[in-house]
Biopython code that builds the backbone (N, CA, C, O; Angstrom):
import numpy as np
from Bio.PDB.StructureBuilder import StructureBuilder

atoms = [
    (1, "UNK", "N", (132.297, 106.735, 98.873)),
    (1, "UNK", "CA", (132.621, 105.372, 98.519)),
    (1, "UNK", "C", (131.956, 105.032, 97.180)),
    (1, "UNK", "O", (130.801, 105.385, 96.941)),
    (2, "UNK", "N", (132.701, 104.345, 96.315)),
    (2, "UNK", "CA", (132.191, 103.933, 95.014)),
    (2, "UNK", "C", (131.879, 102.438, 95.080)),
    (2, "UNK", "O", (132.742, 101.622, 95.403)),
    (3, "UNK", "N", (130.631, 102.100, 94.768)),
    (3, "UNK", "CA", (130.209, 100.703, 94.780)),
    (3, "UNK", "C", (130.192, 100.158, 93.357)),
    (3, "UNK", "O", (129.815, 100.860, 92.419)),
    (4, "UNK", "N", (130.599, 98.915, 93.207)),
    (4, "UNK", "CA", (130.443, 98.261, 91.914)),
    (4, "UNK", "C", (128.966, 97.918, 91.743)),
    (4, "UNK", "O", (128.189, 97.994, 92.695)),
    (5, "UNK", "N", (128.592, 97.548, 90.545)),
    (5, "UNK", "CA", (127.208, 97.158, 90.293)),
    (5, "UNK", "C", (126.825, 95.974, 91.184)),
    (5, "UNK", "O", (125.745, 95.959, 91.774)),
    (6, "UNK", "N", (127.711, 94.988, 91.278)),
    (6, "UNK", "CA", (127.439, 93.835, 92.131)),
    (6, "UNK", "C", (127.199, 94.271, 93.572)),
    (6, "UNK", "O", (126.217, 93.870, 94.197)),
    (7, "UNK", "N", (128.094, 95.085, 94.085)),
    (7, "UNK", "CA", (127.962, 95.536, 95.474)),
    (7, "UNK", "C", (126.661, 96.295, 95.689)),
    (7, "UNK", "O", (126.003, 96.134, 96.718)),
    (8, "UNK", "N", (126.294, 97.118, 94.723)),
    (8, "UNK", "CA", (125.049, 97.884, 94.835)),
    (8, "UNK", "C", (123.840, 96.950, 94.856)),
    (8, "UNK", "O", (122.908, 97.158, 95.633)),
    (9, "UNK", "N", (123.852, 95.930, 94.012)),
    (9, "UNK", "CA", (122.750, 94.969, 93.979)),
    (9, "UNK", "C", (122.693, 94.195, 95.292)),
    (9, "UNK", "O", (121.618, 94.020, 95.865)),
    (10, "UNK", "N", (123.855, 93.728, 95.771)),
    (10, "UNK", "CA", (123.893, 92.999, 97.042)),
    (10, "UNK", "C", (123.310, 93.851, 98.160)),
    (10, "UNK", "O", (122.513, 93.379, 98.970)),
    (11, "UNK", "N", (123.721, 95.106, 98.188)),
    (11, "UNK", "CA", (123.262, 96.005, 99.249)),
    (11, "UNK", "C", (121.749, 96.225, 99.162)),
    (11, "UNK", "O", (121.058, 96.256, 100.180)),
    (12, "UNK", "N", (121.251, 96.375, 97.942)),
    (12, "UNK", "CA", (119.814, 96.600, 97.753)),
    (12, "UNK", "C", (119.002, 95.361, 98.136)),
    (12, "UNK", "O", (117.895, 95.486, 98.659)),
    (13, "UNK", "N", (119.540, 94.177, 97.879)),
    (13, "UNK", "CA", (118.815, 92.934, 98.134)),
    (13, "UNK", "C", (118.963, 92.449, 99.572)),
    (13, "UNK", "O", (118.149, 91.655, 100.043)),
    (14, "UNK", "N", (119.973, 92.909, 100.259)),
    (14, "UNK", "CA", (120.306, 92.426, 101.597)),
    (14, "UNK", "C", (119.130, 92.379, 102.573)),
    (14, "UNK", "O", (118.926, 91.354, 103.223)),
    (15, "UNK", "N", (118.361, 93.442, 102.694)),
    (15, "UNK", "CA", (117.309, 93.411, 103.718)),
    (15, "UNK", "C", (116.002, 92.755, 103.265)),
    (15, "UNK", "O", (115.034, 92.723, 104.025)),
    (16, "UNK", "N", (115.963, 92.239, 102.057)),
    (16, "UNK", "CA", (114.696, 91.741, 101.510)),
    (16, "UNK", "C", (114.317, 90.374, 102.087)),
    (16, "UNK", "O", (115.161, 89.506, 102.314)),
    (17, "UNK", "N", (113.030, 90.228, 102.308)),
    (17, "UNK", "CA", (112.493, 88.930, 102.717)),
    (17, "UNK", "C", (112.414, 88.036, 101.479)),
    (17, "UNK", "O", (112.635, 88.496, 100.359)),
    (18, "UNK", "N", (112.101, 86.767, 101.685)),
    (18, "UNK", "CA", (111.934, 85.847, 100.557)),
    (18, "UNK", "C", (110.834, 86.346, 99.632)),
    (18, "UNK", "O", (110.979, 86.302, 98.411)),
    (19, "UNK", "N", (109.744, 86.818, 100.204)),
    (19, "UNK", "CA", (108.635, 87.321, 99.388)),
    (19, "UNK", "C", (109.054, 88.557, 98.594)),
    (19, "UNK", "O", (108.716, 88.690, 97.418)),
    (20, "UNK", "N", (109.797, 89.464, 99.248)),
    (20, "UNK", "CA", (110.273, 90.669, 98.559)),
    (20, "UNK", "C", (111.222, 90.315, 97.421)),
    (20, "UNK", "O", (111.151, 90.898, 96.339)),
    (21, "UNK", "N", (112.108, 89.358, 97.671)),
    (21, "UNK", "CA", (113.064, 88.947, 96.646)),
    (21, "UNK", "C", (112.338, 88.329, 95.458)),
    (21, "UNK", "O", (112.659, 88.633, 94.309)),
    (22, "UNK", "N", (111.360, 87.461, 95.728)),
    (22, "UNK", "CA", (110.568, 86.858, 94.646)),
    (22, "UNK", "C", (109.858, 87.946, 93.838)),
    (22, "UNK", "O", (109.859, 87.907, 92.608)),
    (23, "UNK", "N", (109.263, 88.898, 94.513)),
    (23, "UNK", "CA", (108.551, 89.979, 93.829)),
    (23, "UNK", "C", (109.504, 90.805, 92.971)),
    (23, "UNK", "O", (109.162, 91.184, 91.851)),
    (24, "UNK", "N", (110.679, 91.081, 93.483)),
    (24, "UNK", "CA", (111.683, 91.833, 92.720)),
    (24, "UNK", "C", (112.044, 91.091, 91.445)),
    (24, "UNK", "O", (112.123, 91.693, 90.374)),
    (25, "UNK", "N", (112.262, 89.788, 91.553)),
    (25, "UNK", "CA", (112.618, 88.981, 90.386)),
    (25, "UNK", "C", (111.463, 88.952, 89.393)),
    (25, "UNK", "O", (111.665, 89.177, 88.200)),
    (26, "UNK", "N", (110.263, 88.680, 89.871)),
    (26, "UNK", "CA", (109.107, 88.593, 88.976)),
    (26, "UNK", "C", (108.811, 89.929, 88.305)),
    (26, "UNK", "O", (108.422, 89.959, 87.137)),
    (27, "UNK", "N", (108.987, 91.025, 89.020)),
    (27, "UNK", "CA", (108.761, 92.347, 88.428)),
    (27, "UNK", "C", (109.797, 92.666, 87.349)),
    (27, "UNK", "O", (109.498, 93.351, 86.372)),
    (28, "UNK", "N", (111.019, 92.160, 87.540)),
    (28, "UNK", "CA", (112.089, 92.441, 86.588)),
    (28, "UNK", "C", (111.970, 91.622, 85.307)),
    (28, "UNK", "O", (112.396, 92.062, 84.239)),
    (29, "UNK", "N", (111.389, 90.431, 85.420)),
    (29, "UNK", "CA", (111.253, 89.571, 84.246)),
    (29, "UNK", "C", (110.181, 90.161, 83.335)),
    (29, "UNK", "O", (109.067, 90.463, 83.762)),
    (30, "UNK", "N", (110.550, 90.311, 82.083)),
    (30, "UNK", "CA", (109.688, 90.917, 81.067)),
    (30, "UNK", "C", (109.355, 92.371, 81.370)),
    (30, "UNK", "O", (108.444, 92.940, 80.768)),
    (31, "UNK", "N", (110.083, 92.967, 82.291)),
    (31, "UNK", "CA", (109.860, 94.363, 82.637)),
    (31, "UNK", "C", (110.900, 95.255, 81.981)),
    (31, "UNK", "O", (111.420, 94.958, 80.906)),
    (32, "UNK", "N", (111.176, 96.324, 82.643)),
    (32, "UNK", "CA", (112.142, 97.311, 82.172)),
    (32, "UNK", "C", (113.525, 96.679, 82.036)),
    (32, "UNK", "O", (114.001, 96.016, 82.957)),
    (33, "UNK", "N", (114.167, 96.884, 80.891)),
    (33, "UNK", "CA", (115.480, 96.298, 80.639)),
    (33, "UNK", "C", (116.557, 96.805, 81.601)),
    (33, "UNK", "O", (117.619, 96.195, 81.717)),
    (34, "UNK", "N", (116.294, 97.892, 82.273)),
    (34, "UNK", "CA", (117.283, 98.388, 83.245)),
    (34, "UNK", "C", (117.459, 97.414, 84.399)),
    (34, "UNK", "O", (118.456, 97.479, 85.118)),
    (35, "UNK", "N", (116.499, 96.508, 84.582)),
    (35, "UNK", "CA", (116.590, 95.514, 85.659)),
    (35, "UNK", "C", (117.453, 94.307, 85.269)),
    (35, "UNK", "O", (117.815, 93.509, 86.134)),
    (36, "UNK", "N", (117.781, 94.163, 84.001)),
    (36, "UNK", "CA", (118.525, 92.988, 83.555)),
    (36, "UNK", "C", (119.895, 92.825, 84.223)),
    (36, "UNK", "O", (120.252, 91.700, 84.573)),
    (37, "UNK", "N", (120.673, 93.886, 84.415)),
    (37, "UNK", "CA", (121.939, 93.682, 85.129)),
    (37, "UNK", "C", (121.742, 93.132, 86.548)),
    (37, "UNK", "O", (122.542, 92.322, 87.016)),
    (38, "UNK", "N", (120.696, 93.563, 87.218)),
    (38, "UNK", "CA", (120.412, 93.043, 88.552)),
    (38, "UNK", "C", (120.070, 91.571, 88.518)),
    (38, "UNK", "O", (120.500, 90.808, 89.383)),
    (39, "UNK", "N", (119.290, 91.163, 87.512)),
    (39, "UNK", "CA", (118.985, 89.746, 87.360)),
    (39, "UNK", "C", (120.249, 88.960, 87.048)),
    (39, "UNK", "O", (120.399, 87.818, 87.483)),
    (40, "UNK", "N", (121.147, 89.562, 86.305)),
    (40, "UNK", "CA", (122.429, 88.911, 86.015)),
    (40, "UNK", "C", (123.231, 88.668, 87.281)),
    (40, "UNK", "O", (123.840, 87.610, 87.439)),
    (41, "UNK", "N", (123.235, 89.629, 88.172)),
    (41, "UNK", "CA", (123.944, 89.474, 89.442)),
    (41, "UNK", "C", (123.287, 88.369, 90.270)),
    (41, "UNK", "O", (123.981, 87.547, 90.869)),
    (42, "UNK", "N", (121.970, 88.345, 90.307)),
    (42, "UNK", "CA", (121.273, 87.287, 91.045)),
    (42, "UNK", "C", (121.528, 85.919, 90.412)),
    (42, "UNK", "O", (121.675, 84.926, 91.126)),
    (43, "UNK", "N", (121.583, 85.858, 89.088)),
    (43, "UNK", "CA", (121.905, 84.607, 88.407)),
    (43, "UNK", "C", (123.318, 84.153, 88.780)),
    (43, "UNK", "O", (123.554, 82.965, 89.002)),
    (44, "UNK", "N", (124.235, 85.082, 88.846)),
    (44, "UNK", "CA", (125.613, 84.765, 89.236)),
    (44, "UNK", "C", (125.652, 84.151, 90.636)),
    (44, "UNK", "O", (126.359, 83.170, 90.866)),
    (45, "UNK", "N", (124.898, 84.723, 91.564)),
    (45, "UNK", "CA", (124.830, 84.184, 92.927)),
    (45, "UNK", "C", (124.293, 82.755, 92.883)),
    (45, "UNK", "O", (124.844, 81.860, 93.524)),
    (46, "UNK", "N", (123.236, 82.547, 92.137)),
    (46, "UNK", "CA", (122.649, 81.217, 92.006)),
    (46, "UNK", "C", (123.659, 80.240, 91.421)),
    (46, "UNK", "O", (123.881, 79.164, 91.976)),
    (47, "UNK", "N", (124.266, 80.611, 90.307)),
    (47, "UNK", "CA", (125.192, 79.744, 89.592)),
    (47, "UNK", "C", (126.362, 79.308, 90.481)),
    (47, "UNK", "O", (126.778, 78.149, 90.462)),
    (48, "UNK", "N", (126.869, 80.242, 91.241)),
    (48, "UNK", "CA", (128.025, 79.940, 92.094)),
    (48, "UNK", "C", (127.666, 79.056, 93.281)),
    (48, "UNK", "O", (128.555, 78.524, 93.947)),
    (49, "UNK", "N", (126.388, 78.895, 93.552)),
    (49, "UNK", "CA", (125.972, 78.173, 94.749)),
    (49, "UNK", "C", (125.150, 76.924, 94.457)),
    (49, "UNK", "O", (124.455, 76.413, 95.335)),
    (50, "UNK", "N", (125.229, 76.437, 93.225)),
    (50, "UNK", "CA", (124.583, 75.170, 92.888)),
    (50, "UNK", "C", (125.648, 74.225, 92.342)),
    (50, "UNK", "O", (126.702, 74.657, 91.875)),
    (51, "UNK", "N", (125.354, 72.935, 92.409)),
    (51, "UNK", "CA", (126.338, 71.960, 91.937)),
    (51, "UNK", "C", (126.281, 71.821, 90.414)),
    (51, "UNK", "O", (125.388, 72.361, 89.762)),
    (52, "UNK", "N", (127.250, 71.086, 89.863)),
    (52, "UNK", "CA", (127.370, 70.960, 88.416)),
    (52, "UNK", "C", (126.117, 70.339, 87.788)),
    (52, "UNK", "O", (125.717, 70.737, 86.693)),
    (53, "UNK", "N", (125.507, 69.390, 88.453)),
    (53, "UNK", "CA", (124.289, 68.771, 87.920)),
    (53, "UNK", "C", (123.181, 69.816, 87.761)),
    (53, "UNK", "O", (122.486, 69.839, 86.746)),
    (54, "UNK", "N", (123.022, 70.673, 88.759)),
    (54, "UNK", "CA", (122.006, 71.726, 88.674)),
    (54, "UNK", "C", (122.380, 72.744, 87.598)),
    (54, "UNK", "O", (121.506, 73.240, 86.887)),
    (55, "UNK", "N", (123.671, 73.059, 87.473)),
    (55, "UNK", "CA", (124.120, 73.969, 86.417)),
    (55, "UNK", "C", (123.792, 73.389, 85.045)),
    (55, "UNK", "O", (123.278, 74.088, 84.171)),
    (56, "UNK", "N", (124.095, 72.099, 84.865)),
    (56, "UNK", "CA", (123.811, 71.444, 83.584)),
    (56, "UNK", "C", (122.319, 71.494, 83.266)),
    (56, "UNK", "O", (121.931, 71.746, 82.125)),
    (57, "UNK", "N", (121.487, 71.256, 84.272)),
    (57, "UNK", "CA", (120.036, 71.304, 84.066)),
    (57, "UNK", "C", (119.594, 72.716, 83.676)),
    (57, "UNK", "O", (118.742, 72.883, 82.802)),
    (58, "UNK", "N", (120.169, 73.725, 84.318)),
    (58, "UNK", "CA", (119.817, 75.109, 83.978)),
    (58, "UNK", "C", (120.219, 75.428, 82.545)),
    (58, "UNK", "O", (119.452, 76.040, 81.802)),
    (59, "UNK", "N", (121.419, 75.014, 82.157)),
    (59, "UNK", "CA", (121.887, 75.269, 80.794)),
    (59, "UNK", "C", (120.969, 74.587, 79.789)),
    (59, "UNK", "O", (120.607, 75.181, 78.773)),
    (60, "UNK", "N", (120.590, 73.338, 80.069)),
    (60, "UNK", "CA", (119.673, 72.625, 79.176)),
    (60, "UNK", "C", (118.339, 73.353, 79.071)),
    (60, "UNK", "O", (117.796, 73.510, 77.977)),
    (61, "UNK", "N", (117.809, 73.799, 80.217)),
    (61, "UNK", "CA", (116.524, 74.507, 80.215)),
    (61, "UNK", "C", (116.613, 75.798, 79.423)),
    (61, "UNK", "O", (115.724, 76.103, 78.628)),
    (62, "UNK", "N", (117.670, 76.552, 79.631)),
    (62, "UNK", "CA", (117.856, 77.808, 78.885)),
    (62, "UNK", "C", (117.959, 77.522, 77.393)),
    (62, "UNK", "O", (117.301, 78.173, 76.581)),
    (63, "UNK", "N", (118.786, 76.547, 77.039)),
    (63, "UNK", "CA", (118.990, 76.201, 75.627)),
    (63, "UNK", "C", (117.677, 75.782, 74.973)),
    (63, "UNK", "O", (117.388, 76.184, 73.846)),
    (64, "UNK", "N", (116.881, 74.975, 75.677)),
    (64, "UNK", "CA", (115.606, 74.494, 75.133)),
    (64, "UNK", "C", (114.606, 75.623, 74.898)),
    (64, "UNK", "O", (113.740, 75.513, 74.030)),
    (65, "UNK", "N", (114.718, 76.693, 75.655)),
    (65, "UNK", "CA", (113.691, 77.743, 75.597)),
    (65, "UNK", "C", (114.145, 79.014, 74.877)),
    (65, "UNK", "O", (113.391, 79.984, 74.795)),
    (66, "UNK", "N", (115.364, 79.012, 74.358)),
    (66, "UNK", "CA", (115.792, 80.155, 73.561)),
    (66, "UNK", "C", (115.087, 80.111, 72.208)),
    (66, "UNK", "O", (114.872, 79.033, 71.654)),
    (67, "UNK", "N", (114.730, 81.270, 71.681)),
    (67, "UNK", "CA", (114.093, 81.282, 70.350)),
    (67, "UNK", "C", (115.054, 80.722, 69.300)),
    (67, "UNK", "O", (116.261, 80.959, 69.360)),
    (68, "UNK", "N", (114.508, 79.986, 68.350)),
    (68, "UNK", "CA", (115.317, 79.392, 67.276)),
    (68, "UNK", "C", (115.229, 80.235, 66.038)),
    (68, "UNK", "O", (115.840, 79.905, 65.021)),
]
sb = StructureBuilder()
sb.init_structure("model")
sb.init_model(0)
sb.init_chain("A")
sb.init_seg("    ")
for serial, (resi, resn, name, xyz) in enumerate(atoms, 1):
    if name == "N":
        sb.init_residue(resn, " ", resi, " ")
    sb.init_atom(name, np.array(xyz, "f"), 0.0, 1.0, " ", f" {name:<3s}", serial, name[0])
structure = sb.get_structure()
Protein backbone atom coordinates (compact mmCIF):
# COMPACT_ATOMS: atom_id res chain seq x y z
CA UNK A 1 0.00 0.00 0.00
CA UNK A 2 1.25 3.49 -0.89
CA UNK A 3 0.49 6.22 1.64
CA UNK A 4 0.39 9.90 0.84
CA UNK A 5 2.41 12.22 3.04
CA UNK A 6 -0.78 13.31 4.81
CA UNK A 7 -1.83 9.73 5.46
CA UNK A 8 1.63 8.86 6.77
CA UNK A 9 1.58 11.83 9.16
CA UNK A 10 -1.95 10.98 10.34
CA UNK A 11 -0.91 7.40 10.97
CA UNK A 12 2.22 8.44 12.86
CA UNK A 13 0.30 10.93 15.03
CA UNK A 14 -2.74 8.73 15.66
CA UNK A 15 -1.57 6.95 18.81
CA UNK A 16 0.06 10.00 20.40
CA UNK A 17 -1.09 11.46 23.68
CA UNK A 18 -1.52 15.22 24.07
CA UNK A 19 1.90 15.39 25.72
CA UNK A 20 3.50 13.36 22.91
CA UNK A 21 1.88 15.55 20.26
CA UNK A 22 3.08 18.73 21.99
CA UNK A 23 6.61 17.32 22.24
CA UNK A 24 6.58 16.36 18.56
CA UNK A 25 5.55 19.88 17.58
CA UNK A 26 8.06 21.58 19.88
CA UNK A 27 10.88 19.31 18.69
CA UNK A 28 10.05 20.08 15.06
CA UNK A 29 10.01 23.85 15.52
CA UNK A 30 13.45 25.27 14.83
CA UNK A 31 14.65 21.71 14.35
CA UNK A 32 15.44 19.63 11.32
CA UNK A 33 13.75 20.97 8.18
CA UNK A 34 12.61 17.46 7.31
CA UNK A 35 9.91 17.94 9.96
CA UNK A 36 8.39 20.95 8.18
CA UNK A 37 6.03 18.93 5.94
CA UNK A 38 4.65 17.23 9.05
CA UNK A 39 4.05 20.59 10.68
CA UNK A 40 2.31 21.67 7.49
CA UNK A 41 -0.05 18.72 7.74
CA UNK A 42 -0.77 19.53 11.39
CA UNK A 43 -1.36 23.17 10.46
CA UNK A 44 -3.81 22.02 7.79
CA UNK A 45 -5.73 20.00 10.40
CA UNK A 46 -5.84 23.03 12.68
CA UNK A 47 -6.89 25.42 9.91
CA UNK A 48 -9.73 23.19 8.75
CA UNK A 49 -11.10 22.90 12.28
CA UNK A 50 -11.17 26.50 13.47
CA UNK A 51 -13.64 29.23 12.60
CA UNK A 52 -12.94 32.23 10.38
CA UNK A 53 -12.29 34.53 13.34
CA UNK A 54 -9.57 32.19 14.62
CA UNK A 55 -8.15 31.87 11.09
CA UNK A 56 -8.01 35.66 10.77
CA UNK A 57 -6.22 35.91 14.13
CA UNK A 58 -3.69 33.28 13.05
CA UNK A 59 -3.04 35.09 9.76
CA UNK A 60 -2.55 38.37 11.63
CA UNK A 61 -0.16 36.72 14.09
CA UNK A 62 1.86 35.10 11.31
CA UNK A 63 1.98 38.34 9.32
CA UNK A 64 3.10 40.34 12.38
CA UNK A 65 5.96 37.94 13.13
CA UNK A 66 7.37 37.34 9.66
CA UNK A 67 10.77 38.96 9.12
CA UNK A 68 10.56 42.27 7.24
